[in-house]
C-alpha positions in Angstrom: 14.8 14.8 26.2 16.1 12.7 23.3 16.8 9.8 25.7 13.3 10.1 27.1 11.8 9.9 23.6 13.9 6.9 22.7 13.0 5.2 26.0 9.3 5.7 25.3 9.6 4.3 21.8 11.5 1.2 23.0 8.8 0.6 25.7 6.1 0.7 23.1 8.1 -1.5 20.8 8.3 -4.1 23.6 4.5 -3.9 24.2 3.8 -4.4 20.5 6.1 -7.4 20.3 4.4 -9.0 23.3 0.8 -8.2 22.0 1.2 -8.7 18.3 4.2 -10.6 17.4 4.6 -13.3 20.0 4.2 -16.9 19.0 1.2 -17.2 21.3 -0.7 -14.4 19.7 -3.9 -15.2 17.8 -3.4 -13.9 14.2 -7.2 -13.3 14.0 -6.8 -10.5 16.5 -5.0 -8.6 13.7 -8.2 -8.3 11.7 -11.2 -6.0 12.4 -14.4 -7.9 13.1 -17.3 -7.6 10.6 -20.3 -6.0 12.2 -22.5 -7.4 9.4 -21.4 -11.0 9.8 -21.3 -10.8 13.6 -24.9 -9.6 13.5 -25.9 -12.6 11.4 -24.4 -15.1 13.9 -26.2 -13.1 16.6 -29.5 -13.9 14.9 -29.1 -17.7 15.0 -31.4 -19.2 17.7 -30.2 -21.8 20.0 -31.4 -25.3 18.9 -32.3 -26.4 22.4 -33.7 -23.1 23.5 -35.1 -21.3 20.4 -36.0 -18.2 22.4 -32.3 -17.6 23.2 -29.4 -16.7 20.8 -27.1 -19.6 20.1 -24.1 -17.2 20.0 -24.6 -14.9 22.9 -21.1 -13.5 22.6 -22.0 -12.2 19.1 -25.0 -10.5 20.4 -23.0 -9.0 23.2 -20.5 -7.7 20.6 -23.3 -6.0 18.8 -24.5 -4.4 22.0 -21.0 -3.2 22.9 -19.6 -2.0 19.5 -21.9 0.7 18.2 -19.9 3.7 17.3 -20.7 6.9 19.2 -22.5 8.3 16.1 -24.9 5.4 16.1 -23.6 3.2 13.3 -21.8 -0.1 13.2 -18.8 -0.4 10.9 -15.7 1.5 9.9 -14.8 5.0 9.0 -13.6 6.0 5.5 -10.3 7.8 4.7 -11.9 11.1 5.5 -13.0 10.1 9.0 -16.6 9.5 7.9 -18.8 6.4 7.8 -19.0 4.6 4.5 -21.9 3.0 2.6 -20.7 -0.3 4.1 -22.0 0.8 7.5 -25.6 1.0 6.2 -26.4 -2.7 5.7 -24.1 -3.5 8.7 -26.1 -1.1 11.0 -29.4 -2.4 9.8 -28.3 -6.0 10.3 -27.1 -5.2 13.9 -30.5 -3.5 14.7 -32.3 -6.5 13.3 -30.3 -8.8 15.5 -31.1 -6.7 18.6 -34.7 -6.4 17.7 -35.0 -10.2 17.2 -34.0 -10.7 20.8 -35.8 -7.5 22.1 -32.4 -6.2 23.3 -30.8 -2.7 23.2 -33.8 -0.4 22.7 -31.8 2.8 23.1 -29.1 1.4 20.8 -31.6 0.7 18.1 -33.0 4.2 18.5 -29.6 5.6 18.0 -29.0 3.5 15.0 -32.3 4.6 13.4 -31.5 8.2 14.1 -28.1 7.8 12.4 -29.7 6.4 9.3 -32.3 9.1 9.2 -29.6 11.8 9.5 -27.0 10.3 7.2 -28.6 8.1 4.6 -28.9 11.0 2.1 -25.2 11.8 2.5 -24.1 8.2 2.2 -26.1 7.0 -0.7 -27.4 10.2 -2.3 -24.8 10.0 -5.1 -25.5 6.4 -6.0 -27.6 5.7 -9.0 -28.5 2.5 -10.8 -25.5 2.7 -13.1 -23.0 3.2 -10.3 -24.3 1.2 -7.4 -21.8 -1.4 -6.4 -23.0 -5.0 -7.0 -22.6 -6.1 -3.4 -24.5 -3.1 -2.2 -27.4 -3.6 -4.6 -27.7 -7.2 -3.3 -27.3 -6.7 0.4 -28.8 -3.2 1.2 -32.3 -3.9 -0.2 -32.4 -7.2 1.6 -31.6 -5.5 4.9 -34.2 -2.8 4.3 -36.8 -5.5 3.6 -35.8 -7.6 6.6 -35.9 -4.5 8.9 -39.5 -3.8 7.7 -40.5 -7.4 8.5 -39.1 -6.9 12.0 -41.1 -3.7 12.6 -38.1 -1.4 12.1 -39.4 1.5 10.0 -36.4 2.7 8.0 -37.1 6.3 7.1 -35.4 7.7 4.0 -35.6 11.4 3.0 -37.9 11.9 0.0 -34.9 13.5 -1.8 -33.3 10.1 -2.2 -36.4 8.1 -2.9 -35.5 7.5 -6.5 -32.0 6.5 -5.6 -33.2 3.9 -3.1 -35.8 2.5 -5.5 -33.1 2.2 -8.2 -31.2 -0.1 -6.0 -34.1 -2.5 -5.8 -34.4 -2.4 -9.6 -30.8 -3.2 -9.9 -31.1 -6.1 -7.5 -33.9 -7.4 -9.6 -31.7 -7.2 -12.7 -28.9 -9.0 -10.9 -31.2 -11.8 -9.8 -32.6 -12.2 -13.3 -29.2 -12.1 -15.0 -26.9 -14.1 -12.8 -26.7 -17.8 -12.0 -26.2 -18.8 -8.4 -22.6 -19.7 -9.3 -21.2 -18.8 -12.6 -17.9 -17.9 -14.1 -18.7 -14.3 -14.8 -19.6 -12.8 -11.4 -17.4 -12.8 -8.4 -18.1 -13.4 -5.5 -20.9 -15.7 -6.7 -24.5 -14.8 -6.0 -24.8 -17.9 -3.7 -22.3 -16.4 -1.4 -25.0 -13.7 -0.6 -27.5 -16.4 0.4 -28.7 -14.4 3.4 -29.7 -11.6 1.1 -31.5 -13.6 -1.5 -35.3 -13.5 -1.7 -37.3 -16.6 -0.8 -38.8 -17.2 -4.2 -35.5 -16.9 -6.0 -35.0 -20.1 -8.1 -33.0 -22.3 -5.8 -33.5 -24.9 -3.1 -31.6 -26.3 -0.1 -29.6 -28.6 -2.4 -28.2 -25.6 -4.2 -26.7 -24.4 -1.0 -25.6 -27.8 0.3 -23.8 -28.9 -2.8 -21.6 -25.8 -2.6 -20.6 -26.3 1.0 -16.9 -26.3 1.6 -15.3 -29.2 3.4 -15.3 -27.1 6.6 -19.0 -26.8 6.4 -19.0 -23.1 5.2 -20.7 -21.6 2.3 -17.8 -19.8 0.5 -16.1 -19.1 3.9 -18.8 -16.5 4.6 -20.1 -16.5 8.2 -23.3 -14.6 7.2 -24.1 -16.9 4.3 -23.4 -20.0 6.4 -25.5 -18.7 9.2 -28.3 -18.3 6.7 -27.8 -21.8 5.3 -27.9 -23.3 8.8 -31.1 -21.6 9.7 -32.6 -22.9 6.5 -31.3 -26.5 6.6 -30.1 -27.3 10.1 -27.1 -28.8 8.4 -24.7 -30.2 11.0 -21.6 -29.3 9.0 -22.8 -25.7 8.9 -23.4 -25.8 12.7 -19.9 -27.1 13.4 -18.4 -24.4 11.2 -20.4 -21.7 13.1 -19.5 -23.1 16.5 -15.8 -23.3 15.6 -15.9 -19.7 14.3 -17.7 -18.4 17.4 -15.2 -20.2 19.7 -12.2 -18.9 17.7 -13.4 -15.3 17.3 -14.8 -14.3 20.7 -14.7 -10.6 20.0 -16.7 -10.4 16.8 -16.3 -12.5 13.7 -14.4 -11.6 10.5 -16.3 -11.5 7.2 -14.2 -14.5 6.0 -13.4 -17.6 8.0 -11.1 -19.4 8.0 -8.5 -16.9 7.0 -5.0 -17.7 5.9 -3.1 -17.0 9.1 0.2 -16.6 7.2 -1.4 -13.9 5.1 -2.5 -12.1 8.3 1.1 -12.1 9.5 2.4 -10.9 6.1 -0.1 -8.0 6.4 1.3 -7.1 9.8 4.9 -7.1 8.5 3.8 -5.0 5.6 2.1 -2.5 7.9 5.3 -2.3 10.0 7.3 -1.5 6.9 4.8 1.1 5.6 4.8 2.9 8.9 8.6 3.0 9.1 8.8 0.6 12.0 10.7 -2.3 10.5 14.0 -1.4 12.1 12.5 -2.2 15.5 11.3 -5.7 14.5 14.1 -7.0 12.3 14.4 -10.4 14.0 10.6 -11.0 14.0 10.3 -10.0 10.4 13.2 -12.1 9.2 11.9 -15.2 11.0 8.5 -14.9 9.5 9.8 -14.4 6.0 12.1 -17.3 6.3 9.1 -19.5 7.1 7.0 -18.0 4.2 9.9 -18.7 1.9 10.2 -22.3 3.0 6.4 -22.7 2.4 6.6 -21.2 -1.1 9.5 -23.5 -2.0 7.6 -26.5 -0.6 4.2 -26.7 -2.2 3.2 -29.5 0.3 3.5 -27.0 3.1 1.3 -24.4 1.4 -2.1 -23.8 3.0 -4.7 -25.4 0.8 -8.4 -24.6 0.2 -8.6 -21.5 2.4 -8.3 -18.6 0.0 -10.5 -17.1 -2.7 -8.8 -16.2 -5.9 -8.7 -12.5 -5.0 -7.2 -13.3 -1.6 -4.7 -15.7 -3.0 -3.6 -13.1 -5.6 -3.3 -10.5 -2.8 -1.2 -12.9 -0.7 1.1 -14.1 -3.5 1.9 -10.6 -4.7 2.4 -9.3 -1.2 4.7 -12.2 -0.3 6.6 -11.7 -3.5 7.2 -8.0 -2.6 8.3 -8.7 0.9 10.5 -11.7 0.0 12.2 -9.9 -2.9 12.9 -6.7 -0.9 14.4 -8.8 1.9 16.9 -10.5 -0.4 15.2 -13.9 -1.0 15.6 -15.3 -4.5 12.1 -15.5 -5.8 10.7 -15.5 -9.3 7.2 -14.3 -10.3 6.7 -17.6 -12.0 9.0 -20.0 -10.1 6.6 -22.9 -9.9 4.4 -24.7 -12.4 0.6 -24.7 -12.2 -0.3 -28.4 -11.7 -3.5 -28.8 -13.7 -4.1 -29.6 -17.3 -4.5 -26.4 -19.3 -6.6 -28.3 -21.9 -9.3 -28.9 -19.3 -12.1 -26.7 -20.3 -13.5 -26.6 -16.8 -10.2 -25.7 -15.1 -10.8 -22.0 -14.9 -14.3 -22.5 -13.6 -13.0 -24.8 -10.9 -10.2 -22.4 -10.2 -12.5 -19.5 -9.6 -15.3 -21.2 -7.7 -13.9 -24.2 -5.9 -11.9 -22.0 -3.5 -9.3 -24.7 -3.5 -5.9 -23.5 -4.6 -3.9 -26.7 -4.1 -1.3 -25.6 -6.7 -0.3 -22.3 -8.0 2.0 -20.9 -10.7 4.9 -18.9 -9.4 4.5 -16.2 -6.8 1.6 -14.4 -8.3 1.8 -14.4 -12.1 -0.4 -17.5 -12.3 -3.3 -15.3 -13.2 -1.6 -14.6 -16.6 -1.7 -18.3 -17.6 -5.4 -18.3 -18.5 -7.3 -15.6 -20.5 -10.5 -16.5 -18.8 -9.0 -15.8 -15.4 -8.0 -12.4 -16.6 -11.4 -11.8 -18.0 -12.9 -12.7 -14.7 -10.7 -10.2 -12.9 -11.5 -7.5 -15.4 -15.2 -8.2 -15.1 -15.0 -7.9 -11.3 -12.3 -5.3 -11.1 -14.0 -3.5 -8.1 -13.8 -6.7 -6.0 -10.2 -7.4 -7.2 -9.0 -3.8 -6.8 -7.0 -4.4 -3.6 -5.3 -7.5 -5.0 -4.5 -5.8 -8.3 -3.0 -2.8 -6.5 -0.7 -5.3 -4.8 0.2 -6.9 -8.1 1.1 -3.5 -9.5 3.3 -2.8 -6.5 5.0 -6.1 -7.0 6.0 -5.2 -10.5 8.0 -2.3 -9.1 10.6 -4.9 -8.2 11.4 -6.0 -11.8 14.6 -7.8 -12.5 16.1 -8.5 -16.0 14.2 -11.3 -17.6 11.1 -10.9 -15.5 8.9 -10.8 -18.7 5.9 -11.9 -16.8 6.1 -8.8 -14.6 6.0 -6.6 -17.7 2.7 -8.2 -18.6 1.4 -8.1 -15.1 2.3 -4.4 -14.8 0.5 -3.6 -18.0 -2.6 -5.6 -17.0 -2.8 -4.2 -13.5 -2.1 -0.6 -14.4 -4.9 -0.8 -17.0 -7.4 -2.0 -14.4 -6.3 0.5 -11.8 -6.7 3.3 -14.3 -10.1 2.0 -15.1 -11.0 1.9 -11.4 -9.9 5.6 -11.1 -11.7 6.7 -14.2 -14.9 5.0 -13.3 -14.8 6.4 -9.8 -14.3 9.9 -11.3 -17.4 9.3 -13.4 -19.3 8.2 -10.3 -19.4 4.6 -11.4 -18.8 1.7 -9.0 -17.5 3.8 -6.0 -15.0 2.1 -3.8 -16.3 1.8 -0.2 -13.3 3.9 1.0 -13.0 7.0 -1.2 -9.4 7.4 0.0 -8.6 4.1 -1.6 -8.7 6.0 -4.9 -6.1 8.4 -3.6 -3.8 5.5 -2.7 -4.2 4.1 -6.2 -3.5 7.6 -7.7 -0.4 7.9 -5.6 0.9 4.5 -6.8 0.2 5.3 -10.5 1.6 8.8 -10.4 4.8 8.4 -8.4 7.2 5.5 -9.4 8.4 3.5 -6.4 12.0 4.3 -7.4 11.2 8.1 -7.0 9.7 7.8 -3.5 11.7 8.6 -0.3 11.1 6.4 2.7 10.7 9.1 5.3 7.8 10.8 3.4 6.2 7.5 2.4 6.1 6.6 6.1 4.4 9.9 6.9 1.9 9.5 4.1 0.9 6.1 5.3 0.5 7.4 8.9 -1.8 10.2 7.7 -3.7 7.9 5.4 -6.8 7.1 7.4 -7.6 4.0 5.3 -4.2 2.6 6.1 -5.9 -0.3 7.8 -7.6 -1.4 4.5 -6.3 -4.7 3.0 -8.3 -6.5 0.4 -12.0 -6.5 -0.6 -14.3 -9.0 0.9 -17.9 -9.9 0.2 -19.3 -6.6 1.6 -16.4 -4.6 2.7 -12.6 -4.4 2.9 -10.8 -6.7 5.2 -9.0 -4.4 7.6 -6.4 -4.4 10.4 -7.9 -4.2 13.8 -8.4 -0.6 14.9 -6.9 -1.5 18.3 -3.7 -2.8 16.9 -3.5 -0.4 14.0 -3.9 2.6 16.4 -1.2 1.3 18.6 1.1 0.8 15.6 0.3 4.4 14.4 1.0 5.7 17.9 4.5 4.1 17.8 5.0 5.3 14.2 4.2 8.9 15.1 6.6 8.8 18.0 9.2 7.2 15.8 8.7 9.7 13.1 8.7 12.7 15.4 11.9 11.4 17.0 13.5 11.3 13.5 12.1 14.6 12.5 13.5 16.4 15.5 16.8 14.6 14.9 16.9 15.6 11.3 16.0 19.2 12.0 18.9 19.4 14.5 21.3 17.9 12.0 20.2 20.2 9.3 20.9 23.2 11.5 24.4 21.8 12.2 25.0 21.2 8.5 23.9 24.8 7.7 26.4 26.1 10.2 29.2 23.9 8.6 28.4 25.2 5.1 28.5 28.8 6.3 31.7 28.3 8.2 33.5 27.1 5.0 31.9 29.9 2.9 30.0 27.4 0.7 26.6 28.9 1.2 27.5 32.4 0.1 29.7 31.9 -2.9 27.7 34.4 -4.9 27.0 32.1 -7.8 25.2 28.8 -8.6 22.8 26.9 -6.4 22.6 27.1 -2.6 21.3 23.6 -1.8 22.2 22.8 1.8 18.6 21.9 2.7 18.1 20.0 -0.5 21.2 18.0 0.0 20.4 17.0 3.6 16.8 16.3 2.8 17.8 13.9 0.0 20.1 12.0 2.4 17.9 11.9 5.5 14.5 11.2 3.7 15.8 8.4 1.5 17.0 5.9 4.0 15.6 4.4 7.3 18.9 4.7 9.2 18.1 7.1 12.1 21.1 5.9 14.1 23.7 6.7 11.3 24.0 10.4 11.9 27.6 10.5 10.9 26.8 8.8 7.6 24.1 11.3 6.8 26.3 14.2 7.6 29.3 13.0 5.5 27.1 12.3 2.5 25.3 15.7 2.9 28.6 17.5 3.2 29.9 15.8 0.1 26.7 16.7 -1.8 27.1 20.4 -0.9 30.8 20.4 -2.0 29.8 18.6 -5.3 27.0 21.1 -6.0 29.2 24.2 -5.4 32.1 22.7 -7.4 29.9 21.6 -10.2 28.4 25.1 -10.5 31.8 26.6 -10.4 32.8 24.4 -13.4 29.5 25.1 -15.2 28.9 28.8 -14.8 31.6 30.7 -12.9 35.2 29.6 -13.5 37.2 30.5 -16.6 39.0 27.6 -18.3 42.2 28.8 -16.6 40.5 28.7 -13.2 39.2 25.3 -13.9 42.5 23.9 -15.0 44.2 25.2 -11.8 41.7 23.7 -9.4 41.6 20.4 -11.3 45.4 20.3 -11.1 45.4 21.2 -7.4 43.0 18.3 -6.7 45.1 15.9 -8.7 48.2 17.0 -6.6 46.1 17.5 -3.6 47.8 20.8 -2.9 46.1 24.2 -2.7 49.2 26.1 -3.8 48.3 28.7 -6.5 44.6 28.7 -5.7 42.6 31.8 -4.6 39.1 33.0 -4.3 36.4 30.5 -5.0 38.9 27.8 -6.0 40.6 28.0 -2.7 37.3 27.9 -0.8 36.2 24.8 -2.6 39.5 23.0 -2.2 39.8 23.9 1.6 36.3 22.6 2.3 37.0 19.4 0.3 40.4 18.8 2.0 38.8 19.2 5.5 36.0 16.8 4.6 38.4 14.1 3.2 40.7 14.4 6.3 37.7 14.2 8.6 36.5 10.9 6.9 40.0 9.5 6.8 40.6 10.1 10.5 37.2 8.5 11.4 38.0 5.4 9.3 41.5 5.1 10.8 40.1 5.2 14.3 37.6 2.5 13.5 39.6 0.2 11.3 43.3 1.1 11.7 43.7 1.7 7.9 44.5 5.0 6.2 42.1 5.6 3.2 43.2 9.2 2.6 44.7 8.5 -0.8 41.7 6.4 -1.9 39.3 9.2 -1.0 41.5 11.7 -2.8 41.5 9.5 -5.9 37.7 9.4 -6.1 37.5 13.2 -5.8 40.3 13.6 -8.3 38.4 11.4 -10.8 35.3 13.5 -10.3 37.0 16.9 -10.7 38.8 15.6 -13.9 35.4 14.6 -15.4 34.0 18.1 -14.7 37.0 19.7 -16.4 36.6 17.4 -19.5 33.0 18.5 -19.8 33.9 22.1 -19.4 36.5 21.9 -22.2 33.9 20.3 -24.4 31.4 23.0 -23.7 33.8 26.0 -24.1 35.4 24.6 -27.3 32.2 23.4 -28.9 33.5 19.9 -29.2 30.9 17.1 -29.5 32.1 13.8 -28.3 30.5 10.5 -29.3 27.5 9.6 -27.2 29.2 6.6 -25.6 32.3 8.7 -24.9 30.2 11.3 -23.3 28.3 8.8 -21.2 31.5 7.3 -19.9 32.6 10.7 -18.6 29.1 11.8 -17.6 28.5 8.8 -15.3 31.5 10.0 -13.4 30.7 13.7 -13.4 27.2 13.1 -11.9 29.2 12.1 -8.8 26.8 9.6 -7.3 29.6 7.2 -6.6 31.5 10.0 -4.9 28.7 10.2 -2.4 28.1 6.6 -1.8 31.4 4.8 -1.8 33.1 6.8 1.0 30.0 6.6 3.2 29.8 2.8 2.6 33.1 2.4 4.4 31.3 3.4 7.6 28.3 1.1 7.4 28.1 -2.0 9.4 29.3 -4.3 7.9 31.5 -1.8 6.0 32.6 -1.9 2.4 36.1 -3.2 1.8 38.4 -0.2 1.4 39.8 -1.5 -1.9 36.4 -1.0 -3.5 37.2 2.7 -3.4 39.6 2.1 -6.3 38.1 3.5 -9.6 39.6 0.5 -11.5 37.7 -1.9 -9.3 34.2 -0.5 -9.2 31.6 -3.2 -8.9 28.8 -3.5 -11.4 26.3 -2.1 -8.9 28.5 1.0 -8.5 28.7 1.5 -12.3 24.9 1.2 -12.4 24.7 3.7 -9.6 26.8 6.1 -11.8 25.0 5.6 -15.2 21.3 5.7 -14.0 21.5 9.2 -12.4 23.3 10.5 -15.5 20.5 9.3 -17.8 17.8 10.6 -15.5 19.5 14.0 -15.4 20.0 14.2 -19.2 16.4 13.2 -20.0 15.1 16.1 -18.0 17.8 18.7 -18.7 18.4 18.4 -22.4 16.4 21.6 -23.2 18.2 23.7 -20.7 21.6 22.3 -21.7 20.8 22.8 -25.4 20.1 26.5 -24.7 23.4 26.8 -22.7 25.4 25.2 -25.5 26.3 22.2 -23.4 26.4 18.5 -24.4 23.9 15.9 -23.3 23.4 12.2 -24.1 19.9 12.8 -25.5 21.2 15.6 -27.8 24.2 13.6 -28.9 22.1 10.5 -29.8 19.8 12.8 -31.8 22.9 14.3 -33.5 24.2 10.8 -34.4 20.8 9.7 -35.7 19.5 12.5 -37.9 16.6 10.4 -39.1 15.3 10.3 -35.5 13.6 13.1 -33.8 14.2 14.2 -30.2 11.4 12.0 -28.9 13.1 9.0 -30.4 16.3 9.9 -28.6 14.5 10.3 -25.3 12.8 6.9 -25.8 16.2 5.4 -26.5 17.6 6.9 -23.3 14.6 5.6 -21.4 15.1 2.1 -22.8 18.6 2.0 -21.5 17.5 3.5 -18.2 14.8 1.0 -17.7 17.2 -1.9 -18.4 19.8 -0.5 -16.0 17.3 0.1 -13.2 16.3 -3.6 -13.4 19.9 -4.6 -13.2 20.5 -2.3 -10.2 17.5 -3.7 -8.4 18.7 -7.2 -8.9 22.2 -6.3 -7.6 20.9 -4.3 -4.7 18.3 -6.8 -3.4 20.0 -10.1 -4.1 23.0 -11.7 -2.5 25.8 -13.1 -4.6 26.4 -10.5 -7.3 29.2 -8.8 -5.3 30.8 -8.9 -1.9 29.1 -5.7 -0.7 27.0 -6.0 2.5 23.3 -5.6 2.3 23.4 -2.1 3.9 26.0 -1.0 1.3 23.9 -2.3 -1.6 20.8 -0.6 -0.1 22.7 2.7 0.1 23.4 2.4 -3.6 19.7 1.9 -4.2 18.7 4.8 -1.9 21.0 7.1 -3.8 19.5 6.1 -7.1 16.0 6.7 -5.6 17.1 10.2 -4.7 18.2 11.0 -8.2 15.0 9.5 -9.5 13.0 11.8 -7.2 14.9 14.8 -8.4 14.6 14.0 -12.1 11.4 11.9 -12.4 9.2 14.4 -14.2 11.3 17.6 -14.1 14.6 18.9 -12.8 13.4 19.4 -9.2 17.0 19.9 -8.0 17.4 23.1 -10.0 14.1 24.5 -8.8 14.0 26.9 -5.9 10.5 26.0 -4.9 9.5 22.4 -5.9 11.1 20.8 -2.9 10.1 23.2 -0.2 6.9 21.5 0.8 8.5 18.1 1.1 11.3 19.6 3.2 8.8 21.3 5.5 6.9 18.0 5.9 10.2 16.1 6.5 11.7 18.4 9.1 9.2 21.0 10.4 5.5 20.0 10.2 4.3 17.5 12.9 2.5 14.4 11.7 -1.3 14.8 11.6 -3.2 11.6 12.5 -6.7 13.1 12.8 -9.8 12.0 14.6 -13.0 11.1 12.7 -14.9 14.1 11.5 -18.3 14.9 13.1 -21.4 13.6 11.4 -24.6 15.5 10.5 -26.6 16.3 13.6 -29.7 14.1 14.3 -32.9 14.6 16.2 -31.9 12.3 19.0 -33.3 9.1 20.3 -36.9 8.2 19.7 -38.6 6.0 22.3 -40.3 3.2 20.3 -39.6 -0.1 21.9 -40.0 -1.5 25.4 -36.8 -1.8 27.3 -35.6 -5.3 28.1 -32.9 -5.7 30.7 -30.5 -8.5 31.5 -32.1 -11.1 29.2 -32.8 -11.8 25.5 -36.3 -12.9 24.3 -37.0 -14.4 20.9 -39.5 -12.3 18.9 -42.6 -14.5 18.5 -43.0 -13.4 14.9 -40.0 -15.4 13.9 -41.9 -18.6 14.6 -43.9 -17.9 11.4 -41.8 -18.7 8.3 -44.4 -17.1 6.0 -45.3 -13.5 6.4 -47.8 -11.6 4.3 -47.2 -7.9 3.7 -50.2 -5.7 2.7 -51.9 -6.3 -0.6 -48.8 -7.6 -2.4 -48.6 -11.0 -0.7 -44.9 -10.6 -0.1 -43.5 -14.0 0.9 -40.7 -14.0 3.4 -37.4 -15.9 2.9 -37.5 -19.2 4.8 -33.9 -18.6 5.7 -33.5 -15.0 6.5 -37.0 -13.6 6.6 -36.3 -11.3 3.6 -39.4 -10.7 1.5 -39.6 -11.6 -2.2 -41.8 -9.6 -4.5 -42.8 -10.2 -8.1 -41.7 -7.5 -10.4 -41.6 -4.6 -10.2 -40.1 -4.9 -6.7 -39.2 -1.4 -5.6 -42.5 0.5 -6.3 -44.5 -1.9 -4.2 -42.2 -1.5 -1.2 -43.8 0.2 1.7 -41.0 2.1 3.3 -41.5 5.4 4.8 -40.1 8.5 3.1 -39.9 11.9 4.9 
């Protein structure tokens, strides 16, 4: 059975390598098409045959990609359509109506809007309507009316719909076509601007990019071409349609290297990186070479938000994979005294030079102001910035500033969302932000993080575009999730079996029914299995878990059960490594420990031909001696100096006792001489001190009641002028500094001669202690860990299907059926259209009407 599961996983891995990661694969296939932009290309008439669409493949895509519920677009994190789908659906229906195609499809789309408009936009009011939606949605409603598509809104949301038109009017009055305060600029929504808005063709043409696009927006460029007939726009659209034959993205061209980085990131999030190590390493090597060589860096393709998203993502991936990168490793190559530099940086869309990996945005206050003013649009990029700051090394002062800045904006996004202001298109995006802010990266365990991302239905969302998130292709993302679920379930069943084996071992040695202290067999195994992505290293998991069980039982014996005489006897027995004179609990603990050490020594000797028995005994002897020292302090009431306590406490926490013996069995293995206490590397000493500080910060109240000593309590005692909060802050200051040092030693080559797997095991162990002691002492709780353990070992992954929508009345026959051909609607030959008594003038580009104020009250849509 296990072989069959493994074989199925490997077969799927092979398929994904061939389809997604081969050199011949088109990176654009990673990205989901934009229904809205594809519809706009479908509207463009052929120059030689105006009654036919120029881009028939785009119209075919619209005909073939309506969701079963009747809308075009994507689902949100709860399996429901989002507000993004409304303008996209209307645009697709307009494209079909323009060519008299897809009668039944249009009917289904109209029925969807009737049934779901209230649910999708019923909570949006003038103060909380997203800027992009207020620009695009009214334009699509107007354009549908011109085309004879009668959009019917329930009377209950009449005021909401009208408020959007009022907000659009305010936007048009307030904003310039291109200014430094609004992002993306108003001109990038050219297809949605009314005809009498104050601009002419030159306004559009002078902002064309060198590739012929208007802000790399297919919809805006299609609109510009229909208005001007500009050949550069035409070339851009033709290139786009030829490149993206299965629907066009909302941005083109896209940074292909960014698309590959996104795929690598998705592989890691889903827990699949182990299957694609070679492909990931080769890609990151190329990215690193490009970053180090500015001349190789793609120029002029990214908006500021996209560039920030890419730079912060690249920084994360490169740093976690051991590349030496700095957040500000390069120099921004423009004159900071130039008053126009920020304006050009924001709106020229040409990032020829950049500062560092991603902290270039800190160099100019105006850039930060721009991001703050448009935080909804930048939310995906800012979330990536915040994630990048998790990987802070000593001296990374820019990351401190970036973390403060990004956290403030993310908290603002959450708070505004909670107040029903500026809703994010995917509601579950808020839950992702909350998760990032609430749980430090150092306190998260890989196994559960992978599961969370599998079950996160918006896991395909990347960064915000003009009218929606850029997303991974559903086809590819679903296939990755399929592999991820199989991979996770294989691990879960493996872990469950190993836990059962470990439970039997604990019982056989009498460790699970000692009659005192904590029974933590499941906790110990969970911490080991969930913290590292090493499913093949069963023996390492088991030896670490067994060691953790012995440590827990022995530590409790020293803390709560043994008399000072009992403790002296077992400490002496471990020093001599001789059970003579021991009985009862002391004998049980020593016998289990002796068996464990002999088991490890035998395995190492078989693999390497070297006997490490004495080295293993020395580590355990050192640990037992530290417990005895602390017990004597506690029973005698002696208060050591804080530094003396910390030197002993970093040994008694026993984190090195878990990691160093296991490191001897990694590949490549740790040199056996590193087991010598006198030769502990800096990374090992950091491994020892960080858990001690984490423990003491969370446990000082409990230990104060029990009459025990603690670093926080000792510091407070030595500094009577300071209160306990000052001592906690002092301990946290040391802790933060030590964590940065550990990260640098764990993620970067050259600080020691440990292999990467060995350094990463040090880091995984610290993350476990961080998880246990992040906000409370979860290890001592009998209930806090149970749900996590259930999810890790017993509850299958749930990757649910989209939820059903509200029922609708079914298709309504309104339009004549046209089969096998497309016919240009004759009304489009007239550029000027009069509507009722208001003399509404249609947009010469898009056909959208423009009304003099007030706009919304004079609209003649139909309300039920």
